[in-house]
N, C-alpha and C positions, 0 to 999 in steps of 0.2 A: 671786826664789828662793822666797818664801813661797807662791806659787801652786802650786809643785810638790807640796808636802805635801797641799794640799787636793785636787789632781787625783789624787794617789796614793790618798788616802782615798776618793775617789769610786770608783775602780777596786776598792779593797778591799771597800767596802760592797756594791757591785753583785755582786762575786764571792761574798761571804758570803751574800747573798740567793739567788743561783743555787745555791750549795752546799746551803743549807737547803731550797730547792725540790726539787732533784734527789734529795737523800737522804731527805727525809720527805714530799715532796709538799705542802709548806706554801706556799700561795699568799700568805699573810701575810708570810712571810719574803722572798719575791720582791718583793712590793710595797714593803715597808718598806726592804729593801736598795736597791732602785732609787730610791725616794723620797729617802732620806737621801743616796745617792750623787749624785742630781741636785742636792741642796742644796749638797753639797761642790763639785760641778763648777761650779755657778753662782758660788759664793763664790770659787773659784779664778780664774774669769774676771774677776770684779770686782776681785780683788786685783791681777791682771795689768794691768788698765786703771787702777789706782790709784783705784778707786771707794771711796766713803765707807763703805759698809756690808759690804764683803767680809770683813773680819776678824770683825765681829759675826755675820755669817751663818755663818761657820765655827765660831764658838763655839757658836751655837745648834744647828748640825748635830751637833757633838760632844756636847752635852748630850742631844740626842735619842738619839743612838747609845748613850751611856752609860746613859740611862734605860731604853732598850729591852733592852739586852743585859746590863747589870749584874746585875739580879736573877736572870736565867736562868743567868749564869755562876756566881754564888754558889750557886745551887740545884743545878746539875748538874755543874759543873766540866768541861764538855765543851770541846774545843779551840777550836772556832769562836766560841762566845759569849765565852769567856775572852779570846781574842786580840782580838776586836772591842772588848771592854770596855777592855782595856789601851790599844788604839790610840785609842779615844774619849777616854780620860782624858788620854793624852799629847798628843793634838792639841788638846784643850780647853785644857790648860795653856799650850801653845805659842801658840795664837791669842788667849788672854786676855792674855798678855804683849804680843803684837804689837798688839792692839787698843789697849791702854793706851799703848804707844809711839806709835802712829799718832795717837791722840787728843791726847796731851799733849806730843808732840815730844821724848820722852826719848831 
């Protein structure tokens, strides 16, 4: 079940990067969205395989997403950066909890 969130985040990040590229022509948005989306996709596959580092990678991808989009969301209050920041925060909290449970068997 946990891998579904990571794979959904991969799709959302890639879509957000594409929206940024097509709206403003920002190649950085495209590359960052695809890169963070790839991290989420790989972490989702690791979680599905019961890999050791899938949850940790998802936390890292969430921190990257929040770090990249958070300041822009605060500065501009535009819908895409704000939505991506909220999703990054929520998925980071979820995967932090899951990583703790996986590591300590809670």
